[in-house]
MIKEBA-996086 format. One record per residue (C-alpha): residue in one letter; x, y, z. Coordinates in pm, whole numbers, padded with zeros to 5 digits. Each point is the difference from the previous one (the first is absolute). Layout:
+---------+--------+--------+--------+
| residuo |      x |      y |      z |
+---------+--------+--------+--------+
|       A |      X |      Y |      Z |
...
+---------+--------+--------+--------+
END
This chain:
+---------+--------+--------+--------+
| residuo |      x |      y |      z |
+---------+--------+--------+--------+
|       M | -01759 | -03263 | -00872 |
|       N |  00141 | -00314 | -00166 |
|       A |  00362 | -00118 | -00007 |
|       E |  00077 |  00174 | -00330 |
|       D | -00146 |  00326 |  00128 |
|       V |  00217 | -00021 |  00310 |
|       K |  00319 | -00030 | -00208 |
|       G | -00067 |  00341 | -00155 |
|       F |  00067 |  00167 |  00335 |
|       F |  00347 | -00149 |  00052 |
|       A |  00324 |  00101 | -00168 |
|       S |  00376 |  00013 |  00054 |
|       R |  00194 |  00323 |  00036 |
|       E |  00204 | -00098 | -00304 |
|       S | -00309 | -00015 | -00219 |
|       L | -00112 |  00355 |  00091 |
|       D |  00134 |  00347 | -00075 |
|       M |  00027 |  00092 |  00368 |
|       E |  00026 |  00373 | -00076 |
|       Q | -00371 | -00021 | -00083 |
|       Y | -00097 | -00147 |  00338 |
|       L | -00014 |  00095 |  00363 |
|       V |  00117 | -00282 |  00225 |
|       L | -00222 | -00068 |  00301 |
|       D |  00087 | -00217 |  00300 |
|       Y | -00297 | -00138 |  00194 |
|       Y | -00061 | -00222 |  00299 |
|       L | -00313 | -00203 | -00078 |
|       E | -00201 | -00269 |  00170 |
|       C | -00160 | -00214 | -00269 |
|       V | -00293 | -00236 |  00046 |
|       G | -00028 | -00302 | -00230 |
|       D |  00220 | -00047 | -00307 |
|       I |  00283 |  00250 |  00029 |
|       E |  00063 |  00069 | -00368 |
|       T | -00370 |  00047 | -00071 |
|       A | -00023 |  00246 |  00288 |
|       L |  00305 |  00189 | -00127 |
|       A | -00140 |  00014 | -00352 |
|       H | -00321 |  00150 |  00138 |
|       F |  00209 |  00246 |  00201 |
|       C |  00179 |  00120 | -00315 |
|       S | -00317 |  00005 | -00202 |
|       E | -00197 |  00204 |  00253 |
|       Q |  00264 |  00274 |  00022 |
|       S |  00050 |  00027 | -00376 |
|       T | -00204 | -00144 | -00288 |
|       A | -00282 | -00161 |  00205 |
|       Q | -00205 | -00140 | -00292 |
|       W |  00274 | -00008 | -00262 |
|       K | -00211 | -00061 | -00311 |
|       R | -00357 |  00013 | -00125 |
|       V | -00204 | -00309 | -00061 |
|       G |  00005 | -00099 | -00367 |
|       V |  00277 |  00245 | -00092 |
|       D |  00351 | -00109 | -00092 |
|       E |  00201 |  00221 |  00238 |
|       D |  00217 | -00037 |  00310 |
|       F |  00131 |  00308 |  00178 |
|       R |  00214 | -00191 |  00247 |
|       P |  00331 |  00015 | -00193 |
|       V |  00008 |  00381 |  00032 |
|       H | -00227 |  00088 |  00292 |
|       A |  00000 | -00291 |  00245 |
|       A |  00185 |  00010 |  00328 |
|       K |  00214 | -00313 |  00014 |
|       V |  00154 | -00212 |  00274 |
|       I |  00375 | -00010 | -00061 |
|       D |  00091 | -00179 |  00323 |
|       Y | -00166 | -00153 |  00303 |
|       D |  00105 | -00193 |  00304 |
|       V | -00225 | -00201 |  00229 |
|       I |  00108 |  00086 |  00354 |
|       E | -00219 | -00245 |  00189 |
|       E | -00339 | -00162 |  00027 |
|       L | -00224 |  00164 |  00259 |
|       E | -00273 | -00150 |  00214 |
|       Q | -00199 |  00320 | -00034 |
|       L |  00028 |  00349 | -00145 |
|       S |  00211 |  00243 |  00201 |
|       Y | -00304 |  00228 |  00027 |
|       P | -00368 | -00107 |  00001 |
|       V | -00089 |  00131 | -00345 |
|       K | -00335 | -00139 | -00118 |
|       H |  00028 | -00173 | -00336 |
|       S | -00179 | -00265 | -00206 |
|       E |  00290 | -00220 | -00119 |
|       T |  00090 | -00337 |  00148 |
|       G |  00322 | -00201 |  00001 |
|       K |  00344 |  00012 |  00152 |
|       I |  00146 |  00336 |  00105 |
|       H |  00352 |  00095 | -00103 |
|       A |  00209 |  00303 |  00092 |
|       C |  00192 |  00120 | -00305 |
|       R |  00249 |  00264 | -00109 |
|       V | -00094 |  00110 | -00349 |
|       T |  00173 |  00230 | -00251 |
|       I | -00216 |  00148 | -00273 |
|       A |  00089 |  00199 | -00310 |
|       H | -00272 |  00257 | -00063 |
|       P | -00003 |  00188 | -00334 |
|       H |  00005 |  00372 |  00074 |
|       C | -00161 |  00079 | -00333 |
|       N | -00324 | -00100 |  00173 |
|       F | -00007 |  00318 |  00210 |
|       G |  00290 |  00228 | -00098 |
|       P |  00200 |  00239 |  00225 |
|       K | -00298 |  00082 |  00222 |
|       I |  00019 | -00086 |  00368 |
|       P | -00378 | -00038 |  00062 |
|       N | -00030 | -00244 | -00290 |
|       L |  00314 | -00184 |  00107 |
|       L | -00142 | -00049 |  00350 |
|       T | -00334 | -00109 | -00141 |
|       A |  00175 | -00274 | -00195 |
|       V |  00251 | -00139 |  00249 |
|       C | -00190 |  00036 |  00326 |
|       G | -00359 |  00061 | -00101 |
|       E | -00314 | -00205 | -00039 |
|       G |  00157 | -00262 | -00224 |
|       T |  00282 | -00062 |  00246 |
|       Y | -00196 | -00027 |  00324 |
|       F | -00314 | -00169 | -00132 |
|       T |  00146 | -00287 | -00201 |
|       P | -00164 | -00344 |  00024 |
|       G |  00236 | -00239 |  00175 |
|       V |  00224 |  00273 |  00144 |
|       P | -00164 |  00139 |  00316 |
|       V |  00322 |  00119 |  00171 |
|       V |  00225 |  00244 | -00188 |
|       K |  00287 |  00232 |  00087 |
|       L |  00184 |  00205 | -00261 |
|       M |  00358 | -00022 |  00125 |
|       D |  00191 |  00199 | -00261 |
|       I | -00020 |  00167 | -00337 |
|       H |  00280 |  00055 | -00252 |
|       F | -00011 |  00253 | -00282 |
|       P |  00192 | -00026 | -00329 |
|       D |  00182 |  00308 | -00127 |
|       T | -00252 |  00033 | -00282 |
|       Y | -00274 |  00058 |  00257 |
|       L |  00203 |  00228 |  00226 |
|       A |  00087 |  00222 | -00297 |
|       D | -00348 |  00153 |  00013 |
|       F |  00028 |  00108 |  00364 |
|       E |  00177 |  00308 |  00131 |
|       G |  00060 | -00124 |  00354 |
|       P |  00137 |  00232 |  00272 |
|       K |  00076 |  00352 | -00116 |
|       F |  00268 |  00061 |  00267 |
|       G |  00081 | -00336 |  00154 |
|       I |  00269 | -00045 |  00263 |
|       E |  00267 |  00218 | -00159 |
|       G | -00241 |  00278 | -00086 |
|       L | -00122 |  00016 |  00359 |
|       R |  00358 | -00002 |  00128 |
|       D |  00086 |  00287 | -00233 |
|       I | -00294 |  00208 |  00125 |
|       L |  00106 | -00052 |  00361 |
|       N |  00376 | -00002 | -00064 |
|       A | -00002 | -00318 |  00207 |
|       H |  00247 | -00253 | -00136 |
|       G |  00168 | -00298 |  00159 |
|       R | -00254 | -00045 |  00277 |
|       P | -00366 | -00090 |  00058 |
|       I | -00268 |  00265 | -00054 |
|       F | -00149 |  00102 |  00336 |
|       F | -00378 |  00039 |  00003 |
|       G | -00224 |  00076 |  00295 |
|       V | -00377 | -00044 |  00037 |
|       V | -00124 |  00306 |  00190 |
|       K | -00181 | -00112 |  00316 |
|       P | -00265 |  00024 |  00129 |
|       N | -00113 | -00099 | -00347 |
|       I | -00362 |  00120 |  00042 |
|       G | -00113 |  00310 |  00186 |
|       L |  00281 |  00255 | -00035 |
|       S | -00083 |  00340 | -00148 |
|       P |  00208 |  00101 | -00303 |
|       E |  00195 |  00245 |  00218 |
|       E |  00080 | -00266 |  00262 |
|       F |  00084 | -00253 | -00269 |
|       A |  00240 |  00244 | -00169 |
|       E |  00184 |  00084 |  00321 |
|       I |  00056 | -00367 |  00083 |
|       A |  00124 | -00073 | -00355 |
|       Y |  00227 |  00306 |  00017 |
|       Q |  00164 | -00127 |  00317 |
|       S |  00058 | -00341 | -00157 |
|       W |  00165 |  00158 | -00305 |
|       L |  00228 |  00200 |  00225 |
|       G |  00098 | -00326 |  00170 |
|       G |  00099 | -00163 | -00327 |
|       L | -00302 | -00157 | -00171 |
|       D |  00001 |  00021 | -00377 |
|       I | -00373 | -00049 | -00043 |
|       A | -00286 |  00080 |  00236 |
|       K | -00317 | -00170 | -00119 |
|       D | -00371 | -00008 |  00046 |
|       D | -00132 | -00324 |  00140 |
|       E | -00177 | -00213 | -00258 |
|       M | -00329 |  00058 |  00187 |
|       L |  00030 |  00380 |  00007 |
|       A | -00233 |  00129 | -00269 |
|       D | -00117 |  00334 | -00138 |
|       V | -00242 |  00074 |  00285 |
|       T | -00177 |  00305 |  00139 |
|       W |  00228 |  00032 |  00303 |
|       S |  00317 | -00047 | -00208 |
|       S | -00053 |  00074 | -00367 |
|       I |  00273 | -00098 | -00243 |
|       E |  00022 |  00363 | -00110 |
|       E |  00056 |  00138 |  00349 |
|       R |  00223 | -00287 |  00113 |
|       A |  00223 |  00023 | -00306 |
|       A |  00031 |  00377 |  00041 |
|       H |  00115 | -00029 |  00361 |
|       L |  00229 | -00295 | -00072 |
|       G |  00148 |  00167 | -00306 |
|       K |  00089 |  00306 |  00205 |
|       A |  00145 | -00215 |  00279 |
|       R |  00197 | -00208 | -00249 |
|       R |  00161 |  00303 | -00161 |
|       K |  00089 |  00137 |  00342 |
|       A |  00160 | -00330 |  00099 |
|       E |  00194 | -00011 | -00326 |
|       A |  00136 |  00349 |  00064 |
|       E |  00104 | -00086 |  00354 |
|       T |  00156 | -00340 | -00070 |
|       G |  00139 |  00061 | -00349 |
|       E | -00157 | -00332 | -00105 |
|       P | -00286 | -00065 | -00247 |
|       K | -00316 | -00131 |  00165 |
|       I | -00323 | -00157 | -00123 |
|       Y | -00356 |  00035 |  00124 |
|       L | -00189 | -00308 | -00111 |
|       A | -00371 |  00079 | -00028 |
|       N | -00268 | -00268 | -00016 |
|       I | -00237 |  00071 | -00290 |
|       T | -00188 | -00332 |  00013 |
|       D | -00359 |  00080 | -00096 |
|       E | -00267 | -00076 | -00258 |
|       V |  00163 | -00055 | -00338 |
|       D | -00176 |  00292 | -00169 |
|       S |  00156 |  00240 |  00252 |
|       L |  00359 | -00126 | -00006 |
|       M |  00131 |  00246 | -00256 |
|       E | -00153 |  00290 |  00190 |
|       K |  00140 | -00127 |  00332 |
|       H |  00340 | -00038 | -00166 |
|       D | -00003 |  00359 | -00126 |
|       V | -00122 |  00146 |  00329 |
|       A |  00261 | -00189 |  00205 |
|       V |  00294 |  00086 | -00227 |
|       R | -00105 |  00362 | -00054 |
|       N | -00017 |  00054 |  00375 |
|       G |  00328 | -00159 |  00102 |
|       A |  00003 | -00380 | -00027 |
|       N |  00296 | -00126 | -00202 |
|       A | -00091 | -00370 | -00001 |
|       L | -00333 | -00180 |  00011 |
|       L | -00129 | -00306 |  00182 |
|       I | -00264 | -00224 | -00155 |
|       N | -00164 | -00311 |  00143 |
|       A |  00056 | -00195 | -00318 |
|       L | -00249 | -00286 |  00022 |
|       P | -00295 |  00196 |  00144 |
|       V |  00014 |  00252 | -00287 |
|       G |  00109 | -00260 | -00256 |
|       L |  00324 | -00057 | -00187 |
|       S | -00137 |  00163 | -00312 |
|       A | -00055 |  00320 |  00200 |
|       V |  00359 | -00028 |  00126 |
|       R |  00125 | -00029 | -00357 |
|       M | -00203 |  00305 | -00102 |
|       L |  00149 |  00204 |  00286 |
|       S |  00352 | -00120 | -00073 |
|       N | -00028 |  00115 | -00360 |
|       Y | -00139 |  00335 |  00113 |
|       T |  00210 |  00097 |  00300 |
|       Q |  00333 |  00180 |  00012 |
|       V |  00071 | -00102 |  00362 |
|       P |  00076 | -00345 |  00145 |
|       L | -00295 | -00231 |  00055 |
|       I |  00006 | -00231 |  00301 |
|       G | -00233 | -00295 |  00051 |
|       H | -00135 | -00142 |  00327 |
|       F | -00132 | -00352 |  00058 |
|       P | -00360 |  00016 |  00133 |
|       F | -00226 | -00278 | -00136 |
|       I |  00282 | -00230 | -00111 |
|       A |  00012 | -00220 |  00310 |
|       S | -00370 | -00079 | -00036 |
|       F |  00071 | -00219 | -00303 |
|       S |  00367 | -00092 |  00050 |
|       R |  00032 | -00117 |  00361 |
|       M | -00153 | -00348 | -00041 |
|       E |  00283 | -00237 | -00088 |
|       K | -00182 | -00198 | -00268 |
|       Y | -00273 |  00230 | -00131 |
|       G | -00010 |  00339 | -00166 |
|       I |  00295 |  00192 | -00146 |
|       H |  00354 |  00015 |  00136 |
|       S |  00092 |  00349 |  00119 |
|       K |  00310 |  00012 | -00222 |
|       V | -00227 | -00010 | -00306 |
|       M | -00160 |  00322 |  00120 |
|       T |  00340 |  00156 |  00069 |
|       K |  00108 | -00086 | -00354 |
|       L | -00322 |  00148 | -00143 |
|       Q |  00039 |  00318 |  00206 |
|       R |  00346 |  00047 | -00147 |
|       L | -00138 | -00067 | -00347 |
|       A | -00271 |  00262 |  00061 |
|       G |  00265 |  00263 |  00071 |
|       L |  00051 |  00033 |  00374 |
|       D |  00340 |  00141 |  00094 |
|       V | -00023 | -00142 |  00352 |
|       V | -00195 | -00300 |  00131 |
|       I | -00075 | -00009 |  00373 |
|       M | -00060 | -00357 |  00118 |
|       P | -00040 | -00199 |  00321 |
|       G |  00339 | -00033 |  00166 |
|       F |  00189 | -00238 |  00224 |
|       G | -00110 | -00117 |  00341 |
|       G | -00317 | -00137 |  00152 |
|       R | -00190 |  00330 | -00010 |
|       M | -00071 | -00030 | -00374 |
|       M | -00076 | -00375 |  00002 |
|       T |  00199 | -00055 | -00319 |
|       P |  00263 | -00275 | -00029 |
|       E |  00354 |  00131 | -00039 |
|       E |  00038 | -00190 | -00327 |
|       E | -00305 |  00176 | -00142 |
|       V |  00126 |  00343 |  00106 |
|       L |  00329 | -00068 | -00175 |
|       E | -00176 | -00122 | -00314 |
|       N | -00187 |  00331 | -00014 |
|       V |  00319 |  00199 |  00056 |
|       I |  00170 | -00188 | -00284 |
|       E | -00291 |  00060 | -00239 |
|       C |  00056 |  00375 |  00036 |
|       T |  00361 | -00009 | -00112 |
|       K |  00061 | -00305 | -00220 |
|       P |  00043 |  00049 | -00377 |
|       M | -00336 |  00050 | -00174 |
|       G |  00060 |  00090 | -00363 |
|       R | -00009 |  00376 | -00050 |
|       I | -00183 |  00059 |  00329 |
|       K |  00205 |  00191 |  00259 |
|       P |  00051 | -00140 |  00350 |
|       C | -00226 |  00146 |  00267 |
|       L |  00094 |  00052 |  00364 |
|       P | -00125 | -00271 |  00239 |
|       V | -00116 |  00123 |  00340 |
|       P | -00065 | -00293 |  00236 |
|       G | -00160 |  00146 |  00311 |
|       G | -00180 | -00069 |  00323 |
|       S |  00089 |  00105 |  00357 |
|       D |  00351 |  00108 | -00094 |
|       S |  00232 |  00230 |  00192 |
|       A |  00370 |  00070 |  00040 |
|       L |  00022 | -00336 |  00174 |
|       T | -00113 | -00199 | -00306 |
|       L |  00193 |  00185 | -00273 |
|       Q |  00301 | -00232 |  00003 |
|       T | -00221 | -00309 | -00018 |
|       V | -00189 |  00136 | -00301 |
|       Y |  00325 |  00103 | -00170 |
|       E |  00152 | -00344 |  00050 |
|       K | -00309 | -00182 | -00123 |
|       V | -00040 |  00218 | -00310 |
|       G |  00373 | -00032 | -00073 |
|       S |  00053 |  00344 | -00154 |
|       V | -00068 |  00370 |  00059 |
|       D | -00272 |  00006 | -00265 |
|       F | -00299 |  00010 |  00231 |
|       G | -00213 |  00250 |  00184 |
|       F | -00031 | -00009 |  00377 |
|       V | -00336 |  00117 |  00129 |
|       P | -00048 |  00034 |  00377 |
|       G | -00315 |  00153 |  00144 |
|       R |  00002 | -00014 |  00378 |
|       G |  00375 | -00062 | -00021 |
|       V |  00035 |  00367 | -00096 |
|       F | -00321 |  00169 |  00108 |
|       G | -00036 | -00193 |  00324 |
|       H |  00358 |  00060 |  00107 |
|       P |  00016 |  00104 |  00368 |
|       M |  00195 |  00315 | -00092 |
|       G | -00224 |  00094 | -00296 |
|       P |  00005 | -00048 | -00380 |
|       K |  00322 |  00194 | -00060 |
|       A |  00180 | -00231 |  00240 |
|       G | -00179 | -00301 | -00152 |
|       A |  00135 |  00088 | -00344 |
|       K |  00344 |  00062 |  00146 |
|       S | -00003 | -00345 |  00157 |
|       I | -00058 | -00154 | -00345 |
|       R |  00297 |  00187 | -00148 |
|       Q |  00213 | -00093 |  00303 |
|       A | -00087 | -00366 | -00045 |
|       W |  00105 |  00021 | -00364 |
|       E |  00327 |  00169 |  00097 |
|       A |  00067 | -00291 |  00235 |
|       I | -00052 | -00242 | -00288 |
|       E |  00233 |  00201 | -00225 |
|       Q |  00267 |  00005 |  00271 |
|       G | -00040 | -00369 |  00078 |
|       I | -00082 |  00058 |  00366 |
|       S | -00297 | -00104 |  00212 |
|       I | -00287 |  00239 |  00060 |
|       E |  00071 | -00038 |  00372 |
|       T |  00349 |  00143 | -00054 |
|       R | -00135 |  00279 | -00219 |
|       A | -00270 |  00078 |  00258 |
|       E |  00260 |  00070 |  00267 |
|       T |  00062 |  00342 | -00156 |
|       H | -00341 |  00051 | -00167 |
|       P | -00293 |  00048 |  00240 |
|       E | -00265 | -00035 | -00269 |
|       L |  00110 | -00355 | -00079 |
|       Q |  00049 | -00078 |  00367 |
|       A | -00360 |  00107 |  00068 |
|       M | -00123 | -00264 | -00245 |
|       L |  00207 | -00267 |  00171 |
|       D | -00131 |  00107 |  00339 |
|       Q | -00359 |  00000 | -00127 |
|       S |  00046 | -00351 | -00138 |
|       A |  00144 | -00122 |  00328 |
|       L | -00300 |  00138 |  00192 |
|       K | -00245 | -00174 | -00235 |
|       K |  00178 | -00330 |  00054 |
|       Q | -00034 |  00043 |  00375 |
|       D | -00373 |  00057 | -00039 |
+---------+--------+--------+--------+
END
């Protein structure tokens, strides 16, 4: 690629109709001449060979991805990761912003991913280290997506739960319970105050707990809990499976008593999520398996907030994500970025409910609330409810009692003085610290 060729892959924002482009932010480590490497990077993810030999044509003005800004962070002695490559020269760490014409792939998530984080992106000569840090969609692109069907307000309306977090609970033990045992434990947690009792993301449609039988028992238990508490409840059934069975699993779960559905978004694929979102008449909740495997490395892969944004685009009403604290091995800043991506303005796409989770209990609710900075989040204990020393009903009560303490502006210790369920959690925590 000569100097004139390289120029065709650079532009200013002012020279482009930005409604026709996605904006991509990358961290790159470039080997050799930086602008040549960046031109190759744009070429490989868009036009590649942009004209035929001996023919007067150049597709770059319409179809080429173009660098609209870049900043050289530093020169490196070596690549951050030992990626084998054939180029020689100095190594530079760069922040790069690229305008990518969405006419190249249209409003199709698989084709979008193929372009911005596919072969062309991760196999570019001169750019052996790549991390897609962010993606921005113009309104013209978002107009072709439906996004969440219910979103935060729709879920609140179903549950009649306004002005507070939504209280989830992952039924534990997550693997091994019969449908009857599972239903009884969920029932107790609903009586204690949970809004949503959910399948674990690993609980599948299996011989010892089929989705049909589990949903039937949970549906019956849910309706009983609703009658006894006077509050709407949700059973969240995991229908993650082979793509060609998702519609059937959806119908079986809903027909038998599930009134929301869990899907492991990346394992089944975002296109499958979009298909389900268009089809379903109940809220669709996404879980995060598979995401950490390509987002955790600081300087390689795809930032997790990109996947949160894409899950919202695909139509998830709720996005469960790694939460605060050391258990989930996710920096606090990254957790907050994912929370924000669920609720920030995104054209016509509704906000979805962020659920940052991991080893939570009544004792962590205030911390999560303060870090999120609003009531628009889901709180999703597992052992914090179902491992409570007084049982799951008491575990759920302790969550509600912790929230009441927050509302009243008092400490959970003060609230616990007259609420044994909350006191039991404090006592359990004190014993663990002694151990």
